[in-house]
N, C-alpha and C positions, 0 to 999 in steps of 0.2 A: 625293747631289744633293738640294737643297731646292727645293720647289715651293710657291709661294704661290697660293692660290685666292681670288679676289675675286668673290663670287657671293652675291646676296641670297636666292636660293631655297635655304633651308637643306637641304631634302631632296636637291637636286641637288648642292650643295656637299659633303655628307657622302658621297654616292654616289661622287663624284669622289675624295675622300680615300681612301675604301675601295679603290677601283680602283687608284689610284696607289701606295697603300701596299703593296698585294698584289704590285706589281711592283718593290718595293724602294726606292721613293722616300719621302723625309721630306717631309710636307706639313703646311701650316698653312692655315686658312681664316678669312677675315673676311667680313663680310656687309653692309658699307656702303662708299660711296666714300671718305669721309674717312679711315677706318681703313685702307682699302686703299692709299691714297696714302702714308700714314704708314709702313706696313709695307714696301711695295715700295721706298720711298725709302731704306730703310736699306742697300740694296745687298747684302744677304746671301743673296738667292735666286738660284738658277740659272735659273728660269723663273717667269713670272707668267701664270697663266690668269685672264683678265679678262672679266667680263660687261659688256655695254654699259649696260643699263638698271639703274641702281643708285640708291639714295637717297643724297642729299648731292651727290656728284660722279658724273657718268656715265663710262662707260669711255673715251670719246673724250677727255674732259677730263683723266682720270688718265694716259692714254698720253702726251698732249701735255706735261703737267707733268713726267713722268718723263724724257722726252727733253730737256726744257728744263733739267733738273737734271743732264744728261749721264749718266743712268743708262742703260747699255746692255743691261740684262737683257732677254732675249727675252720678247716678249709674244705669247701665243696668245689671241686675242679670240673669245669665244663669245657668240652672240646670235641671237635669233629674227628679227632684221632682216637678211634675206638678199638684199635688192636690190643692184643693181650700185652705185648711189650709196652705199649704206650701207657696202659693202665697200671702195669707194674712200676713203670718209671715214675708215674704221678704219685702213687702211694709211697714209693721209696723216698720221694722228694719231700714228703710230709703231709700230703693231702689225706683227709679223712674219708673222702668219698669221691668217686670218679664217675661223672655222669656224661654219657655221649650225646652229642648233637646229631640230629634233632631229638628232643626229649619231650615227653608228655608233661604238661604243667602239673598234673596231679602227682607225678613221681618226683618232680622238683620240690613241691611243697612238702611232700612226705619226708624227703631228705632234709629239707631246712628244719622242719619240726623235730625230727629225730636228733639232729646235731645240736640244736638249741636246747632240747631236753637234757641231753648228755652234759652239755656245758653248764646248764643251771644246777645240775646235781653235783657237779664237781666243784664249782666255785660259787659260794654264796656269801663270801666276805673277803675283804682285803684288809691286810694288817700292815701297820707301820708303827714303829716305836711301841708304845704301850696302848695303842689305839686301834680299833678295827672299824670298818665301815660295812655294815650289813647291807648287802645289795638288794635283798628282798623287801626290806622295810624302809631303806633310806635313812638309817639311823647310825650316828656315831656313837661308839661305845668305849669307855675307858673305865676298867674295873667295874664298880657297881653303878657308875654314873652313865647316862646316855641322853642323847638329844636328837630329835627328829630334824631332818633338813627339808628345806623346800625343794621343789623339783630342780630348779637351776643350781641351787647350792649343792645338791647331790651330784649333778653332772659335773660341775667344777671339781668337787672333791674326789670323785671317782677318777677323773683324768689325772689329778695329782697323785693319787694313790697308786694308779697304774704305772706312773712314770716318776717315782719318788726322787731319783738322783738326776733326772733330766730337766734342764731348764726349758719350761714351756712359755713361749712368748704369748703376749696378749693377743696377737693376731691368731695364733693357733687355738687358744682357748675360745675366742670369739667364734671362730669357724666351726669348731666341733661341738660347742655347747649351744650357741645361738643359731648357727647355720650361716652359710655363705650369702644367702639372699636377705639376712636380717638387717635391719636398720640400727642394730646395737653398735655402740662405739666402745673404745677402750676403757672408758670411765665405767662402763658396766662391770667389767672384769675387776677393776679396783674395788668397786662397791661390794661385790660378792665375796672377794678375798677378805675384806674387812669384816663382813658378816661371819665368814667361817673362822677367822682368827678368834672372834669373841666366843663362838660356840666351842672351839677347841679349849679356850681358857676356862669356859664355864664347867667343863667336865674334867678339868685338871689334867688335860692331855700333855704329854711331853713332846708332842709334834708341833713344829713351827712351819708356818708357810713363809719362806724366805724369798725376798725380791732381790734380783741382781739387775742393776741398771742396764738397759738395752738387751738383756738376755731373756728376762721373764721371771717365772716363779718355779721353785722346787720345794721339796720337803726336807727338813732336818729334824733330828732328835735333839732336844735341848738337855742340858745337864743342869741339875740343881745348883 
């Protein structure tokens, strides 16, 4: 499970990362509204923890823009603004839960677990063309054919399935599959795209991974 933290208080953001990673979650943190919207808009996260008071765009604006983009990722909004009108504004903007600072870490973890359970029950596969990606087993399925993916293959394919019409650059794929601190290079992306193309072909999928020079990769449905 991947969690994105959008919080400009770096000490709090790092504390949240430490807490959540100790519970087995994969986390990333960004510290301003513009970057937060860009990352959350990729649709690769299972949960967004969103502060309200941010430089650039505030949390309400980010939540509204994400919902306008049809991004259904659950949003847990954190803020020191705990008044009734503030909570109503947050929920109206698209937040799923509104937690006031200071908060008890036990309540935070309970909220995170509840939102992730709900997400898991609602979305367990992604579909494009005649092919589905089972998120619980990491399996590509086309009709009666299916094939298991390795961990990295699954992450690359999930990213493409979640953004089928959007060109994803090699840099974007590297950052969100291998991580910003990884020593992986662009050739790693090319190699795994090659693996995935072979597996799509093996199950007779009509989904193609298309490369656009200087722009990256996206999915297309092929015609016989």
